[in-house]
ZADO-637114 format. One record per residue: residue number from 1; residue in three letters; x, y, z negated of N, C-alpha, C in turn. Coordinates in nm, 4 decimals. Each point is the difference from the previous one (the first is absolute). Layout:
N
- NUM ALA X Y Z X Y Z X Y Z .
...
//
This chain:
87
- 1 MET 2.4890 -2.0658 -0.1042 -0.0437 0.0172 -0.1371 -0.0261 -0.1364 -0.0629 .
- 2 THR 0.0368 -0.0111 -0.1222 -0.0255 -0.1241 -0.0718 -0.1368 0.0069 -0.0648 .
- 3 ASP -0.0471 -0.1129 -0.0485 -0.1286 -0.0035 -0.0689 0.0013 0.0874 -0.1240 .
- 4 ALA 0.1129 0.0031 -0.0701 0.0109 0.0827 -0.1207 -0.0129 0.1483 0.0338 .
- 5 THR 0.0612 0.0421 0.1095 -0.0084 0.1399 0.0423 -0.1418 0.0341 0.0431 .
- 6 THR -0.0632 -0.0915 0.0717 -0.1358 0.0228 0.0459 -0.0953 0.0149 -0.1180 .
- 7 LYS 0.0180 -0.0782 -0.1026 -0.0876 0.0071 -0.1166 0.0195 0.1293 -0.0778 .
- 8 LYS 0.1211 0.0564 0.0027 0.0259 0.1256 -0.0700 -0.0682 0.1182 0.0681 .
- 9 ILE -0.0202 -0.0099 0.1315 -0.0665 0.1061 0.0755 -0.1494 -0.0329 0.0042 .
- 10 ALA -0.0647 0.0148 -0.1122 -0.1417 -0.0325 -0.0090 -0.0830 0.1182 0.0479 .
- 11 ARG -0.0999 -0.0286 0.0770 -0.0931 0.1020 0.0458 -0.1170 0.0062 -0.0963 .
- 12 ILE -0.0513 0.1180 -0.0159 -0.1197 0.0148 -0.0831 -0.1181 -0.0473 0.0825 .
- 13 ARG -0.0710 -0.0954 -0.0529 -0.1182 -0.0532 0.0671 -0.1202 0.0222 -0.0897 .
- 14 PHE -0.1023 0.0608 0.0551 -0.1196 0.0282 -0.0761 -0.1017 -0.1121 0.0194 .
- 15 PRO -0.0900 -0.0179 -0.0955 -0.1042 -0.1020 0.0160 -0.0901 0.0308 0.1198 .
- 16 LYS -0.0597 -0.1037 0.0554 -0.0819 0.0140 0.1207 -0.1163 0.0970 -0.0190 .
- 17 HIS -0.0572 0.0053 -0.1192 -0.1163 0.0867 -0.0214 0.0330 0.1489 0.0068 .
- 18 THR 0.1291 0.0348 0.0017 0.0386 0.1409 0.0113 0.0175 0.0436 0.1457 .
- 19 SER -0.0217 -0.0899 0.0939 0.0210 0.0301 0.1425 -0.0707 0.1264 0.0483 .
- 20 PRO -0.1278 0.0207 -0.0319 -0.0650 0.1229 0.0483 0.0669 0.1272 -0.0513 .
- 21 TYR 0.0513 -0.0039 -0.1209 0.0628 0.1185 -0.0586 0.1397 0.0239 0.0586 .
- 22 ILE 0.0735 -0.1077 0.0222 0.1322 0.0118 0.0606 -0.0140 0.0461 0.1451 .
- 23 PHE -0.0981 -0.0568 0.0704 -0.0283 0.0438 0.1365 -0.0313 0.1495 0.0020 .
- 24 ALA -0.0880 0.0442 -0.0892 -0.0385 0.1419 -0.0056 0.1208 0.0884 -0.0316 .
- 25 LEU 0.0849 -0.0450 -0.0894 0.1185 0.0772 -0.0357 0.0933 0.0165 0.1194 .
- 26 TYR 0.0304 -0.1101 0.0689 0.0887 0.0069 0.1157 -0.0624 0.0843 0.1122 .
- 27 MET -0.1261 -0.0255 0.0278 -0.0676 0.0724 0.1079 -0.0067 0.1489 -0.0305 .
- 28 ALA -0.0354 0.0350 -0.1220 -0.0088 0.1408 -0.0387 0.1361 0.0674 0.0054 .
- 29 THR 0.1025 -0.0689 -0.0470 0.1348 0.0568 0.0001 0.0455 0.0330 0.1416 .
- 30 ILE -0.0175 -0.0939 0.0907 0.0459 0.0188 0.1374 -0.0863 0.1007 0.0750 .
- 31 MET -0.1323 -0.0189 -0.0042 -0.0889 0.0863 0.0775 -0.0006 0.1433 -0.0514 .
- 32 ALA 0.0014 0.0184 -0.1306 0.0003 0.1368 -0.0542 0.1270 0.0729 0.0403 .
- 33 PHE 0.1130 -0.0701 -0.0005 0.1251 0.0647 0.0397 -0.0020 0.0364 0.1480 .
- 34 LEU -0.0433 -0.0944 0.0840 -0.0054 0.0287 0.1435 -0.0968 0.1145 0.0307 .
- 35 MET -0.1148 -0.0016 -0.0635 -0.0976 0.1066 0.0227 0.0499 0.1330 -0.0542 .
- 36 SER 0.0714 -0.0016 -0.1101 0.0581 0.1238 -0.0530 0.1011 0.0578 0.0983 .
- 37 LEU 0.0804 -0.0859 0.0603 0.0957 0.0454 0.1013 -0.0713 0.0667 0.1178 .
- 38 VAL -0.1010 -0.0672 0.0522 -0.0696 0.0480 0.1197 -0.0799 0.1275 -0.0289 .
- 39 ILE -0.0770 -0.0005 -0.1069 -0.0851 0.1149 -0.0298 0.0830 0.1225 -0.0374 .
- 40 THR 0.1058 -0.0203 -0.0769 0.0872 0.1125 -0.0348 0.0632 0.0584 0.1258 .
- 41 PHE 0.0435 -0.0844 0.0916 0.0580 0.0483 0.1251 -0.1034 0.0772 0.0818 .
- 42 SER -0.1221 -0.0533 0.0078 -0.1019 0.0673 0.0818 -0.0438 0.1329 -0.0612 .
- 43 GLU 0.0046 0.0116 -0.1319 -0.0419 0.1243 -0.0651 0.1099 0.1051 -0.0069 .
- 44 PHE 0.1227 -0.0415 -0.0311 0.1077 0.0952 -0.0265 0.1170 -0.0089 0.0966 .
- 45 GLY 0.0043 -0.1052 0.0812 0.1141 -0.0192 0.0878 0.1186 -0.0552 -0.0781 .
- 46 PHE 0.1099 -0.0148 0.0722 0.1202 -0.0554 -0.0616 0.0913 0.1148 -0.0382 .
- 47 GLY -0.0022 0.0372 -0.1268 0.0807 0.1112 -0.0476 0.0937 -0.0434 -0.1108 .
- 48 PRO 0.0626 0.0983 -0.0632 0.0979 -0.0330 -0.1044 -0.0616 -0.0672 -0.1234 .
- 49 HIS -0.1294 0.0195 -0.0220 -0.0658 -0.0569 -0.1177 -0.0928 -0.1164 0.0370 .
- 50 TYR 0.0222 -0.0570 0.1183 -0.0883 -0.1056 0.0492 -0.0115 -0.1169 -0.0978 .
- 51 MET 0.1117 -0.0585 -0.0419 -0.0063 -0.1179 -0.0879 -0.0552 0.0350 -0.1374 .
- 52 LEU 0.0255 0.1190 -0.0498 -0.0583 0.0423 -0.1265 -0.1520 0.0076 0.0121 .
- 53 ASN -0.0477 0.0539 0.1112 -0.1443 0.0053 0.0242 -0.0593 -0.1399 0.0144 .
- 54 VAL 0.0737 -0.0890 0.0656 -0.0462 -0.1385 0.0160 -0.0135 -0.0667 -0.1370 .
- 55 ILE 0.0994 0.0152 -0.0847 -0.0033 -0.0621 -0.1330 -0.1135 0.0569 -0.0831 .
- 56 ASN -0.0234 0.1301 0.0090 -0.1114 0.0605 -0.0738 -0.1342 -0.0540 0.0492 .
- 57 ALA -0.0139 -0.0160 0.1301 -0.1225 -0.0586 0.0553 -0.0134 -0.1459 -0.0423 .
- 58 TYR 0.1111 -0.0723 -0.0008 -0.0002 -0.1422 -0.0356 -0.0430 -0.0215 -0.1446 .
- 59 LYS 0.0379 0.0901 -0.0884 -0.0382 -0.0118 -0.1414 -0.1513 -0.0010 -0.0174 .
- 60 VAL -0.0699 0.0668 0.0883 -0.1469 0.0015 -0.0040 -0.0566 -0.1166 0.0796 .
- 61 ALA 0.0588 -0.0257 0.1165 -0.0547 -0.0990 0.0921 0.0130 -0.1436 -0.0487 .
- 62 MET 0.1110 -0.0341 -0.0633 0.0231 -0.1400 -0.0371 -0.1012 -0.0507 -0.1021 .
- 63 PRO -0.0217 0.0678 -0.1126 -0.1017 -0.0507 -0.0934 -0.1397 -0.0025 0.0616 .
- 64 ALA -0.0315 0.1012 0.0803 -0.1309 0.0031 0.0651 -0.0150 -0.1174 0.0961 .
- 65 ALA 0.1038 -0.0270 0.0774 -0.0037 -0.1122 0.0938 -0.0130 -0.1329 -0.0727 .
- 66 PHE 0.0698 -0.0151 -0.1114 -0.0068 -0.1244 -0.0775 -0.1425 -0.0275 -0.0470 .
- 67 VAL -0.0639 0.0991 -0.0570 -0.1376 -0.0160 -0.0488 -0.0950 -0.0264 0.1161 .
- 68 CYS 0.0171 0.0738 0.1091 -0.0873 -0.0195 0.1158 0.0142 -0.1404 0.0575 .
- 69 ILE 0.1219 -0.0498 0.0100 0.0213 -0.1346 0.0536 -0.0639 -0.1050 -0.0895 .
- 70 LEU 0.0068 0.0186 -0.1310 -0.0646 -0.0956 -0.0908 -0.1496 -0.0096 0.0268 .
- 71 PHE -0.0624 0.1127 0.0318 -0.1437 0.0000 0.0266 -0.0335 -0.0439 0.1423 .
- 72 VAL 0.0824 0.0369 0.0967 -0.0318 -0.0251 0.1404 0.0386 -0.1407 0.0448 .
- 73 ARG 0.1027 -0.0581 -0.0572 0.0500 -0.1307 0.0440 -0.1087 -0.1078 0.0042 .
- 74 PRO -0.0809 -0.0168 -0.1037 -0.1029 -0.1046 0.0081 -0.1002 0.0232 0.1135 .
- 75 ILE -0.0304 0.1249 0.0280 -0.0915 0.0322 0.1097 0.0636 -0.0370 0.1332 .
- 76 VAL 0.1269 0.0334 0.0166 0.0701 -0.0302 0.1248 0.0144 -0.1508 0.0190 .
- 77 VAL 0.0312 -0.0723 -0.1063 0.0099 -0.1461 0.0089 -0.1327 -0.0586 0.0456 .
- 78 ARG -0.1086 0.0496 -0.0538 -0.1339 -0.0471 0.0397 -0.0285 0.0333 0.1463 .
- 79 MET 0.0319 0.1210 0.0420 -0.0226 0.0415 0.1390 0.0808 -0.0857 0.0968 .
- 80 VAL 0.1245 -0.0289 -0.0352 0.0832 -0.0852 0.0849 -0.0606 -0.1398 0.0078 .
- 81 GLY -0.0468 -0.0519 -0.1129 -0.0625 -0.1309 -0.0007 -0.1238 -0.0073 0.0873 .
- 82 LEU -0.0722 0.1106 0.0096 -0.1209 0.0043 0.0835 0.0307 0.0184 0.1481 .
- 83 THR 0.1168 0.0489 0.0339 0.0291 0.0314 0.1397 0.1074 -0.0875 0.0648 .
- 84 VAL 0.0649 -0.0873 -0.0767 0.1054 -0.0850 0.0545 -0.0410 -0.1456 -0.0158 .
- 85 HIS 0.0162 -0.0763 0.1096 -0.0314 -0.1433 -0.0058 0.0994 -0.0736 -0.0867 .
- 86 GLY -0.0483 -0.0989 -0.0758 0.0875 -0.0871 -0.0756 0.0669 -0.1009 0.0911 .
- 87 HIS 0.0917 -0.0751 -0.0543 0.0718 -0.1000 0.0811 -0.0813 -0.1236 0.0155 .
//
């Protein structure tokens, strides 16, 4: 790739102060989907409507997870700081 090509493929970069929100978004997206897969399977099994049930569960779980992570993250960061030695 040339420098010109590399510059055309620009990545969206957010300001540093948005890190907690971007972290919460990524974490909520991944964890809510994984938990929707597992919980739907444990409740209903793997049937013909499995993915439809997963998506319906995810629609509720993802926003809830996002809000919860925003509130819980500072507490977890503090707890880790109290229990892990610094360098």
